[in-house]
N, C-alpha and C positions, 0 to 999 in steps of 0.2 A: 709438447712435453710437459709433464707435471713437475712442480717443484715441491719438495718437502722441507718445511721450515722446522727448525729444531727449537720450538717454543716450550715444549714440555721437558726437555732434557732427554738425553739418550736413554737412561734407565727407565724413566717414566714411559717413554715411547715403546721400549721393548716390553714392558709389563702390559701396556695397553694392547699391543698386538698379541701377546701371549694369552691374554684373557678373552680374546675373541672366541665365540662359541665354536667355530670350526676348528680352531687350534686346540681348544680343550677337548673336543671330540676326538681329534687325532691322537692326543696324548692318552686319553682313556683307552682307545683301541690298542695303542702300543703297549700300555701298561698291562692290559688284559692278556695280550700275547706273551709278554715276558713272564707274567705271574703264572700262566698256564704251563709254560715250559719249565719254570722253576719248580712248580709243584710236582710235575712228572719226574724231574731229576731227583727231587728230594724223596719221593716215594721209592725210587730204586735203592736208596741207601738207608731208609728208615730202620732203626733198630728198636728203640723204645717208644717211638711215636710222640715225643715231646715237642720237637721243632715243627714249625708250620710256616707257610708263606702267607703274609698279610699284605694288603694294599692300603695306602694312606694318601690323603690329599694334603698338599701344602697350600700356601697362599696362591701360588701359580703352578708349581710343579706337581707331578704325580709320582708316588714312590712305591716300589716293590720291596718288602722287608722280610728278611729271614728272622723269625721270632722264636726264641727258646726261653721265654720267661717262665713257663710252667715247668721246665725241666732243670737242667744243670746250668742254665744260662751260658751255653757254649756256642752260640751262633757264630762268634768270631772264629772259634776253633773249627767249627764245621766248614766255614767258608775257606779259611786260609791254612788250616792245620795247626799243629802245636809241636813243640819240642818235648823231649822226655823230661819229666820232672819227678823229684823225689820229695815226699811229704812225710814228716814224722808224726805218727798217730799214737794215741794212748788206748790201751785196752782197759776193760772194766776193772781188772785186778791191779791197775797202776803201772804195769810194764809198758814199754814203748816199742814200736817196730817201725820199719821204713816201708812205706807204701810207694811203689814205683808206678807212675802213670806213663805208659809207653808213648812214644812219638806217633803222630798220625799225619798223613798227608791231607791237605785241604781238598774239599770236594768242588770248590768254586761253583756252587749252585747258581748264585746270582750272576756271576760273571759269564758263565756258559749260557744261561738263559737269555741274557741280554747281548750275546755275541761280543763280549768284551775280552780283551787279552787277559790271560791268567797272570796275575802278579802277586807274589807273596809280599806281605807287609815287611818293610825294612826293620832291622833290629834297632832297638833303642839302647843307646849307651849312656849310662849315668856316670859321668866322670866328675 
């Protein structure tokens, strides 16, 4: 039976194993599958076409990202939804009006693509 000595420390050992070529190849395959499913789900709901699915590499991990930097920067709202909000806007003539943004349910694109449970972000209370 082989013995494993903890000479590098637990974190260093985990990183060493995670960086093995076979492990990284498996992560690449899993990321590709999740990204493909996410892109298909996003295409079903695309309205203006600003949001996109991107993939990124971390030091060890692989990421699938819902990106909306080119549009309204609404990736969080696309994923988790949003509550109704009211914004006061000014017209060119100086008068003001209320612009109501209706509530919308989250699409959970990334959560569904990765087969994760759908969880709405908790409310933040500033007391």
